Every structure is written in C-alpha cells, then in structure tokens.
C-alpha positions in Angstrom: -97.4 -29.7 -45.7 -95.0 -32.6 -44.5 -92.0 -30.5 -44.9 -93.6 -27.7 -42.8 -94.3 -30.2 -40.1 -90.7 -31.5 -40.1 -89.2 -28.0 -40.0 -91.6 -27.3 -37.0 -90.4 -30.2 -35.2 -86.8 -29.4 -35.8 -87.5 -25.8 -34.7 -89.3 -26.9 -31.7 -86.5 -29.3 -30.6 -83.9 -26.6 -31.1 -86.2 -24.2 -29.2 -86.5 -26.7 -26.4 -82.6 -27.3 -25.9 -81.9 -23.5 -26.0 -84.8 -22.5 -23.6 -83.7 -25.3 -21.2 -80.1 -23.9 -21.2 -81.4 -20.3 -20.7 -84.3 -20.9 -18.5 -83.8 -24.2 -16.6 -86.6 -23.5 -14.0 -89.3 -23.0 -16.6 -89.9 -26.5 -17.8 -93.8 -26.1 -17.9 -93.5 -23.1 -20.2 -91.0 -24.8 -22.3 -93.3 -28.0 -22.6 -96.3 -25.9 -23.7 -94.4 -24.0 -26.3 -92.9 -27.1 -27.7 -96.2 -28.9 -28.0 -97.8 -25.9 -29.6 -94.8 -25.7 -32.2 -95.3 -29.3 -33.1 -99.2 -29.4 -33.3 -99.4 -25.8 -35.1 -96.3 -25.3 -37.3 -96.8 -21.7 -37.8 -96.3 -21.1 -34.2 -92.6 -22.4 -34.7 -91.9 -19.2 -36.7 -92.2 -17.3 -33.5 -89.7 -19.4 -31.5 -86.9 -16.8 -31.6 -89.4 -14.2 -30.4 -90.3 -16.3 -27.3 -86.5 -16.7 -26.6 -85.5 -13.2 -27.3 -88.3 -11.5 -25.4 -87.3 -12.7 -22.1 -83.5 -12.2 -22.8 -84.0 -8.4 -23.9 -87.5 -7.6 -23.0 -86.5 -5.3 -20.0 -83.7 -3.5 -21.9 -83.8 -0.3 -23.5 -84.0 -0.8 -27.4 -80.8 1.5 -27.7 -78.9 -1.1 -25.6 -80.0 -3.9 -27.7 -79.4 -2.0 -31.0 -75.8 -1.3 -29.8 -75.2 -5.1 -29.9 -77.1 -6.0 -33.0 -76.9 -3.1 -35.4 -74.0 -2.0 -37.7 -72.5 1.4 -36.9 -74.5 3.2 -39.6 -77.8 1.6 -38.6 -77.0 2.4 -34.9 -76.3 6.0 -35.8 -79.7 6.4 -37.5 -81.5 4.5 -34.7 -79.7 6.6 -32.0 -80.6 9.8 -33.7 -84.2 9.0 -34.0 -84.3 7.8 -30.3 -82.6 11.1 -29.2 -85.1 13.2 -31.4 -88.1 11.2 -30.1 -87.1 11.9 -26.6 -86.4 15.7 -27.2 -89.5 16.4 -29.3 -92.3 14.0 -28.0 -95.5 13.9 -29.9 -99.1 12.6 -29.1 -99.6 11.0 -25.7 -96.1 11.7 -24.8 -96.2 15.4 -25.2 -96.6 17.7 -22.3 -99.7 19.2 -23.8 -101.7 16.1 -23.4 -100.7 15.3 -19.8 -103.3 16.0 -17.3 -102.3 17.4 -13.7 -99.1 19.0 -12.6 -97.7 16.0 -10.9 -98.1 14.0 -13.9 -96.4 16.6 -16.0 -93.6 16.8 -13.6 -93.1 13.1 -13.4 -93.2 12.7 -17.1 -90.6 15.6 -17.5 -88.3 14.1 -14.8 -88.4 10.8 -16.5 -87.9 12.0 -19.8 -84.9 14.1 -18.6 -83.3 11.1 -16.9 -83.9 8.8 -19.9 -82.4 11.5 -22.3 -79.3 12.0 -20.2 -79.0 8.0 -20.1 -79.5 7.9 -24.0 -77.0 10.7 -24.5 -74.4 9.1 -22.4 -74.9 5.7 -24.3 -74.7 7.4 -27.6 -71.3 8.9 -26.4 -70.2 5.6 -25.3 -70.9 4.1 -28.6 -68.6 6.9 -30.0 -71.2 9.1 -31.6 -71.1 13.0 -31.4 -74.4 14.0 -30.1 -74.2 17.4 -31.9 -73.5 15.7 -35.1 -76.5 13.2 -34.7 -78.8 16.2 -33.7 -77.8 18.9 -36.2 -80.6 20.4 -38.3 -81.2 19.0 -41.8 -79.4 20.5 -44.8 -81.8 23.0 -46.5 -83.1 21.1 -49.7 -84.0 24.2 -51.6 -83.9 28.0 -51.0 -87.7 28.0 -51.0 -87.7 25.8 -47.8 -88.0 28.1 -44.9 -88.4 25.7 -42.0 -88.2 22.2 -40.9 -89.6 19.9 -38.1 -87.1 19.4 -35.3 -88.3 15.8 -34.9 -88.8 14.2 -38.4 -86.9 16.9 -40.3 -89.4 17.4 -43.1 -88.9 20.7 -44.7 -91.6 23.4 -45.3 -92.2 26.3 -47.7 -93.6 28.3 -44.8 -91.6 30.0 -42.0 -94.3 29.3 -39.3 -96.7 26.5 -38.5 -97.0 22.9 -37.5 -95.4 19.6 -38.9 -98.1 17.7 -40.8 -96.5 14.5 -39.7 -95.5 15.1 -36.0 -97.6 18.1 -35.2 -94.8 20.0 -33.7 -93.9 23.7 -34.2 -91.7 24.3 -37.1 -88.1 25.8 -36.7 -86.9 28.3 -39.2 -83.7 27.3 -40.8 -81.8 30.4 -39.5 -82.8 29.2 -35.8 -81.7 26.3 -33.9 -84.2 24.2 -31.9 -83.8 24.1 -28.1 -82.4 20.9 -26.7 
C-alpha cells in the first residue's frame, strides 16, 4: 500500500505541474484533483485523462487519431469513421428520426461531417476509394455483405445481423 501512495503522490505532483502550465487560471480545479489523487491513490490512474480531455475533448476523433496513430492504425480508424458516417445505424439512422426538420438537419450535418472527414483522410494521404472498397468475397457461397461492417452472408437479400443494414450483393456496389 505504501508504494501505491508514493506513486500517487508522484503522479499528483506531475499532474499539478503539467496542469498549471496548460491551464494556469484553473488553480481551484487543479488543487481539488491534486488532493483527490493523494487521498485516493486509484484516482491518480486517471490523471492523464483529466489533462487530455480538456486538450482534445472538443476535437473530432479523426483529428486526434491523425496525430496519435501509426499509418496502418489510422487507415483502419479512418475507414471505420467513413463507413459509420455513410451507413449510420440505430439512433443515427434516418428511420429513427422523427419529424422532417430533424431528418433534414441530421442529413445536412452528416453530409457536412462526411465531407470534412473525406477531406481529412485525403490530407492524410489515403485514397478514399481504396478505404471504402467492398470486401473481398471470402467464398463463392457468400452472396452479399454489409456495407458498414463487411460481414458476408450466404443470402443475396436481407439485413445484417450486426448492423441491421440492408445487405449488398457482391456484383453491386453500395451507394456513397
């Protein structure tokens, strides 16, 4: 237990210094978090979250990923981000939005965000067509796939069991 307390104090001191340099006007918040880390060592584990949330909390995850991830990880993350925007599910899908104004607003925002994401991916050097290409057909018996998660199915028509989206036949290409 003594080692945990010592580490918590060291983390709290480091947190205090970094927080003071990043947010000099927030001395009260800094003091509260410092005391919490010293009195409850498990709180110190989240020190980096407290610092980072304010730094990148209002940024799009793709912008942060472009800084933090390796190119292969960024390609995977960028692809998933683009697919999520193109093929929304659940509460983000048009079918669940009530009212024409809400649907129009959601569509407008999704288009604007998608344009921004596509532009950012191009700036990162990715070919959008390559990121969004359909999956390679795993077997001749697979007749369709989900345009979002790329699960493959033995039926030509239906809905993805994971995403709930309409399946796309392999000879077709999904609308973008």
